[in-house]
C-alpha positions in Angstrom: 0.1 0.0 0.0 2.8 2.4 0.8 4.1 2.1 -2.6 0.8 3.0 -4.1 0.6 6.0 -2.1 4.3 6.9 -2.9 3.6 6.5 -6.6 0.6 8.8 -6.4 2.5 11.4 -4.6 5.2 11.3 -7.4 2.7 11.1 -10.3 0.5 13.9 -9.0 3.0 16.9 -9.6 4.2 15.3 -12.8 0.5 15.5 -14.2 0.3 19.1 -12.8 3.6 19.8 -14.6 2.1 18.6 -17.8 -1.2 20.6 -17.4 1.0 23.8 -16.6 3.1 23.2 -19.7 -0.1 22.6 -22.0 -1.7 25.8 -20.2 1.4 27.9 -21.2 1.2 26.7 -24.7 -2.4 27.3 -25.0 -1.9 30.8 -23.4 0.8 31.8 -25.8 -0.9 30.5 -28.9 -4.2 32.3 -28.0 -6.1 29.0 -27.5 -8.6 28.2 -25.1 -6.4 28.4 -21.9 -9.1 28.7 -19.3 -10.2 25.2 -20.1 -7.0 23.9 -19.5 -6.7 25.9 -16.2 -10.0 24.4 -15.3 -8.8 20.9 -15.8 -5.8 21.7 -13.7 -7.9 22.9 -10.8 -10.2 19.8 -11.2 -7.1 17.5 -10.8 -5.9 19.6 -7.9 -9.3 19.0 -6.0 -9.1 15.1 -7.0 -5.5 15.1 -5.6 -6.7 16.8 -2.2 -9.5 14.3 -1.9 -7.0 11.3 -2.6 -4.7 12.6 0.0 -7.4 13.2 2.4 -8.1 9.2 2.3 -4.2 8.7 3.4 -4.0 8.0 7.2 -0.8 9.6 8.0 -1.4 13.2 9.1 1.3 15.7 8.1 2.1 19.3 7.9 1.4 19.3 4.3 -2.0 17.4 4.8 -2.9 20.6 6.9 -1.9 22.7 4.1 -3.9 20.9 1.6 -6.9 21.4 3.7 -6.2 25.0 4.0 -5.8 25.0 -0.1 -9.0 23.4 -0.3 -11.0 26.0 1.7 -9.3 28.7 -0.2 -9.8 27.2 -3.6 -13.5 26.5 -2.9 -13.9 30.2 -1.8 -12.0 31.3 -5.0 -14.5 29.1 -7.2 -17.6 30.7 -5.5 -16.1 34.1 -5.9 -15.2 33.4 -9.4 -18.6 32.2 -10.1 -20.3 35.2 -8.6 -18.3 37.7 -10.3 -18.7 35.8 -13.7 -22.3 35.8 -13.5 -23.4 39.0 -11.7 -20.6 41.5 -12.1 -20.5 43.2 -15.5 -16.9 42.9 -17.0 -14.7 46.0 -17.1 -12.6 46.5 -19.9 -9.2 48.3 -20.4 -9.3 49.8 -23.8 -6.7 51.8 -25.8 -5.5 52.4 -29.2 -2.1 51.5 -30.2 -0.3 51.8 -33.5 -1.4 48.3 -34.6 -5.0 48.8 -33.7 -7.4 49.0 -30.7 -6.9 46.6 -27.7 -9.7 45.6 -25.2 -8.4 43.6 -22.1 -11.0 42.3 -19.7 -10.0 43.3 -16.1 -12.1 41.0 -13.8 -11.4 37.8 -15.8 -7.7 38.5 -16.0 -7.5 39.2 -12.4 -9.4 36.1 -11.3 -7.3 34.0 -13.6 -4.3 35.7 -12.0 -5.4 34.9 -8.3 -6.7 31.4 -9.3 -3.2 30.8 -10.8 -1.6 32.0 -7.7 -3.6 29.5 -5.7 -3.1 26.5 -8.1 0.7 27.1 -7.9 0.7 27.2 -4.1 -0.7 23.5 -4.3 1.8 22.7 -6.8 4.5 23.6 -4.5 3.0 21.6 -1.7 3.1 18.5 -3.9 6.8 19.2 -4.9 7.7 19.7 -1.3 6.2 16.2 -0.8 8.2 14.7 -3.4 11.4 16.3 -1.9 10.7 14.9 1.5 10.0 11.3 0.0 13.3 11.7 -2.0 15.1 12.9 1.3 13.7 9.9 3.4 14.8 7.5 0.7 18.1 9.0 0.5 18.8 8.6 4.3 17.6 5.1 4.1 20.2 4.2 1.5 23.0 5.3 3.4 
């Protein structure tokens, strides 16, 4: 059972890394990057719930619980703002034409990316602990 847990803990940030790279590629190529971000966030929710099933309580498990509360709050705020708050756009004329940048959507995406990156760092720290623990056992 321990090896299955360890395998998931190592696979989890690898999957997140792939989703981050796909998100960046989509963002840079003006493709629908918000869909990839949504998939990444859903994966993180799945990851938190899988980790909740592991019996050993650690400091990182507590951080995951805090992440879950913050992420749920973020999703609720995102839904409310998206449905009920009219979008404000920053508009300007530049040499190559007219630009229009949605303010609230980009702000919410930036906040969401920060929250998701925080969870990614939690997962990376866990891999580091696993590798350090295995390294100490080898000597």
